[in-house]
N, C-alpha and C positions, 0 to 999 in steps of 0.2 A: 037642911042639908041640900046642897046644890046637886041637881040631877046631872049625871054624866052625859056628855054629848055623844050621840051615836057615831060609830066609825063611818068615815066617808066611804061612799060606794066607789068602786073602781071606775075609772074613766071609760066610757063606752067606745071611744074611738082611739086608734093607735096608728102611728106612722110605721109602715113596713120597712123603711130605710134606717131610721135612727131610734125608733121606739118611743118617740114623743107622744104624749097622750093629751086628749082634750075631751071636754064634755059634749061638744057638738061637732058635727062634720064640717070640715073646711076643705077647700080645694087645694090649698098649699100648706105644707108643713111649716109650723112656726119655728122649728128648730133648724132643720137642714134646708129649708126653702125649696123642697122638691114638690113638684106638681103631681096630683093624682095618686099620692102614696098613702093618704089617710083613709083607713078602712075601719069597719066595725071590728072592735077588739074581740078576740076569742077568749077562751078561758085562761086563767092565770098560767103563765109558763112556770117551769120548774119541775122537780121530781115529785109527782103527786101519787105515784103508786110504784110498787116494787117491780123490777124488771127481771125476768127469768133469764139467766145466762144461757147462751147457746154455744155448744162446743163447735169450733171451726173444723172444716174438713181438712183432709191431708193436703189438698192443693193450696189452702188458704192459711195453713198453720204458720205461726211466726218462726222465722229462721234467724240464725246469727247473721249479723251484717257482713261478716267476712265470707259467708257462703252465697251471697247474692251475686248473680251473674252480672258482670259489668259490661257485657257486650252491648254496643249501641243498638237501638231499635232499627230494624230494617227500613231503609228509605227508598223512595222511588221518585224519579225526577218528574216535575210537572211539565216538562217540555219548554219552559221559559227559564233560561239560565239565571237571569237577574232575580227572578222570584225565588228560585232555589237558593240563591246566595243569601237572601234575607231569612229564609226558613231554616237555614243551617245546613243545606246540602240536599234538600228535597222534602217531600211530604211523607210523614210517618203514618202508617195505617192506624186508623182509629183516632187520629188527631182532630181536634176542633179548632179551626182557625177563624178569627174574626178580623175582617178587613173593613176599616172605616175610612172616611174621606168626605170632603166637601161635595155638594151636589154638582154634577157635571164635570168632575175632575177626571173621570175615566175608569171608575171601578168596574162597571159592567163590561166595558171593552176589554180590560185586562183579564177578567175572569172568563170571558168568552174565549179569549185566546188560550188561556190555561186549559179550558174544557176541550177545545179543538185539538190542542197538542196531545192531551192525555188520550183522547179518542183515537188519534193517529197512532199512538203507541200501543193500541190494542186493548185499552181499558174503557169499559162502558161508563158513560158520564150522564148523570141526570141533572139538568139545569132547571130549577124551579124559580120562575120569575113571578113575583108578586106585584111588580110595579109596571111592567110592560106586557102587552099582549104577545101571543106566540108569533103573530105576523111581524110585529115590530122587531122582535129579537131575530127573526129569520132575515129581515132586510139588513140589519146590521151585520149579521154573520156573512151574508153575501158580499157586503162591501169590504169586510175585513178578511175574507177568505177563510172563514171558520166553519164551513159546512163539512159534515162527516156523518156517515150512517150510524156510527156508534155514539153519537151525541143526541140524547133524548131531551126534549123540551116540554115543560109543563107550565102553563100559566095558571097558578093556583095560589090561593091565600088561606086555605083551610088546612090545619095541621094534620087532621086525620086523613084527608085525601092525599097529602104529600107522603105520609107514611104508607098509604096504600100503593102509591106510585113506586116507592122504594121496594116493596114486596114484589111488585109486578115486573119492574125493570131489572132489579138486582144490580145496581150500579157499582162501579169501583171507585167512584168519586161523586159526591153530592155537593151542589152549589145552590144556596138559597139566597135570593136577591129580592128583598132584604128581609131580615128577621123582624123588623118593625111592622111589616105589612101582613104577617101571618098571624092568625088567631086560632085559639083552641076553644072548643065548646065546654071544656071542663074548667074554664077560668072566666070570671066575670070581667066586664069592661070591654072597650073597643080595642081593636088591634093597635099596637104601639104603646099602650099603657104599661106601666112597670110590671103589673101582675101577669099580663099576657106575654110580654117579652121574656119574663122569667120562666113561665110555663113552656113556651115554645122552645126556647133555647135548651132547657133541661131535657125535654123529650128528645130533641134531635141529638144532643150530646150523648144521651143514654143509648140511643140506637147506634151511634158511632162507636161507642166503647164495646157494646155487645157484639157487633158484627165486624169490627175492625175496618169500618168504613170511614175514610177521611171526609170531613164536612167543612166547607168554607161558607161562613155566614157573612153577609154584607150588613154593616151597621151604619145608621145615620149618625150625624154629629150635630151638636148644638151650636149656637151662635159663637160661643167662645172656643170652638174647635174640639171639645171633649165628646166622648161617645155618649149618645143619647140613651136614655133608659137607666135601669138600676145598675149600680156599680158591681153588683154580684155577677152580672153578665161577663165582665172582664175576669172575674175569679173562676168562673166555670170553664172557660175555654183554655186551651193549651198555648195558643199563639195569638197575640194581638198585633196587627200590622196597621200602619197608617199610610194612606195614599195621599200625597200632597203635591201641589204644583200651583203655579201662577197661570191664570187664564190668559194673560198677555203673552206668555211664552209656551212653547210646546214641550218643555222639559218637565218630567214628572219624577218624583222620588217615592220609593216604598221603604218605610222604616219599621223595624220591629221594636215595639214598646214592651213586649213580654214574649218570652220564648222558652218553653220548658225543654226543648230539644236542641238548643243551640244558643249562640251569642245574641245579644241585643244591640250590638254596635255595628251591624252590617247595614248597608244601604244599597238598594237597587235603583238603577237609572233607566229611564224610558223616555222615548220621544214620541209624542202624540202626533200622528200624521193623518192625512185625509183617508188613508186606506187602513187605519187601525193604529195599533201601538207597536212600536219597535224597540228592541233592546238596544241600549247604549253600553256596550261592554268596556269601551275605553273613552270616557268623557273628557279626556285631558284637553282636547282642542275646543270644547264648547264655550269656555269662559275666557278665551284669549282674543285680543284684537288681531287684525290682519294688516299687512303692509309694513312700511318702514317704521322705525322708532320715532315717537313723537314726544315733545316735552310734556311732562305731567303724567307719565304712566310708569307703573311698576308692577311686577308680578309677585304674588305671594303663594304659598302652598297651604291650602286649606284642607282640613280633615272632615270628610263626610263618612261617619262610621269608621271603618278601617281603611277607607280609601283616601289617598292623598291626591288632591286635585289642584292643578295650577289655575289661579284666578288672577286676571289682570284688573288692577285698580287704576282708575283714571281720575285726574283732578284738573280743575280749571280755576284760575285766580284772575278775576277781572277787576280793574280799578273802578271805583265809584265815588261819588261825592256825598251820598246820603249819610246821615249821622249813624245809622245802624246798618252795618254790612250784613248781607244775607249769608246763611249757611244752609245749603241745600244738599241733602244726601239721598242716595238711592242704593239699596242693597247692603249698607253698612250701618252700624249703630251710631246714631247721631250724638249720643253722649260721649262715646269714645272718640269720635271725630273732634268734638269740641275740646276734649282733653288734649288730643294730639296738637291741635292748633295752638292751645295755650302753651304747651311745652316748646313748640317751635318759636313762638314769639318771645317767651320769657327766657329760655335757655340758649336759643340759637340767635337771638336778635333779629329775627325775620319779621318784618312789618306786615301784619295782616289786617290791621284795623281799618285800612282804607281799601280793602278788596272784598268783593263777593267771592266766596269759595264754594265750589261745587265738587262733590266727591261721589263717584258712582262705580259700580262693578259692571263687568261685561257679561252678557248672557242671561241676566235675570237672577243670578245666584245671590243669596243673602248670607253675609258673614256677620256673625255675632261673637266670634271668639277673639280674644286679645292678641292672637298671633299675627293679625293683620295690621297692628299698630305701626310697625316699622315701615311696611310698604305704603301705608297711608301718608306717613310723614315724608317719605322720599318722594312720593308722587306730588304732594302739595309743594314741597320745597323746590322741586324741579319745575313745577308750573310757574312759580314766582320768578325763578332764575332763568326760565326759558331754556332749560337744559334737558338733554336727552340721555337716557341710559340704554345700555345694550339690551337687546331682546333675550340674551342668554344670561341675564342676571335675575335672581330671585331674592326676596327679603323676607325673613321670618323672625319675629321677635315681638315681645310685649314691652311697651314703654312705661316707665314710671314717671312721676311728676318731677323727678330730679334729672330726667333725661337719660337714665340708665336703661340699657336693653337687657331684659330678663329672658331666661330660657322658657320655653313653652312645652306643653305636653306633646309626647311623641315627636320630639325634635329630630331624633336620629332617623326615624322613618320619613319625615318630611324632607330632610336633606338628601337621603338616599333616593327618594323618588324624584327630587329635583335634578340630581345628577343623571338619573336614568332617562329623563325626558330631555336632556341636553342643556340644562342650565349649568354652565361651567363655573359660574361665580354665585355663591350663596352668602349673603350677609345675614348674620344671626347674632346670638349673644356673645360670640367671640370678639365682636367689636367693642363690647362693654358700654360705650357711650354713643349717643346719637350723633354728636359732633364728629367722632371718629368714623362712624359709618358713612356719614355724608362726605367726608373728605376722602374716604376710600373709593367712593364712586369715581373720582377723577383718575384713579390709578387702575382700579379693577373693572370699572364700568366704562363709560364713554367720556373722554376728556372734554373739558369745557372749551368754549370758543375763545379765540385770542382776545385779551383785554377784559374778559369777563371776571368779575371779582369772585373769590372763593367764599366759603362760609367762614 
């Protein structure tokens, strides 16, 4: 009689992110590809013993949903209007806010301004810097005008010491820059590893909830732009904001990726200057050219969150003799530009195979939505025909491969904002076909020169 094979022993190592198991330790999980998450497995999970039920107190007793107070949580302004816009109107006491962004984009400068404005409003602020010394932060505060007696600074990377600073200072706002640099003695591993990040964030958020103390955590990002560390960090916090911008331009955007207290489609605009960061409450003029109308330009209305922004698209078509014409784009989607060029050549009879085509936006803004298709088509067509359009004309619409102009999201808001900004003529899906829209330019836009052929 064959002997029965003994049961396999449980794998001694387990990934803390996805639960993948292995017989030996490895630095990278073979399932979720996370680094530093494989640790020695504890005892088997599951219900191994009975749990004695505990009767909740009167304050924590379950109530009917109709009896729950629907009054919004009290908010207080951060002193920076554009940051308040993204947060949904202000900072909620006890809220945990995570701010991420590329290195050098201006996260510390923004939060130092928030700290200074909160201190000027009479609230004590504790700024815990784990990446810079106290002298470095003081020099930047002098340059940006963020000095105040109610702003306390601590250059610290130990969690227990930061908690001691909280007890001593008793702040009304806590800023930790950054959570990846702080470590706890109760967790193994170096600072920045998933276990440490989870332990540090959990402790700070627990303090925030117990004391009603709003906490702003700065988080690093990976090469692909996602927040570094365990994904549980994003689930623990109440608000996740992303600070983005191009180093070649001074414009910066703050977007809310998660917000338990407000919408996630708001965008805050800032301008990075030599003296700090400044709010841009009305960015409508940042993405427009100056001077008289030129051939190959057209304005579209783009949506950044709930904001409608006019953006000028410029196109240039240059004759060439090479067999493969170049298509160079900047600030727009290259695949959509290629589709628009194909529609112009196939449906409108516009010859583009013997021209290099360059398409760019003004001001460094990037457009990825299809609402800019019609403006791109008008700009390229006018560049080829050497035709100008009025500065008071805006084009909004998505192009199909048949040359049809389709309606876009939030079309009414875009058209209303265009009229408010002085664009008396708006070309949209009411023109139905691209040929009709291009012909309407001669009547509603700027007429063509004498002897110039129409479309």
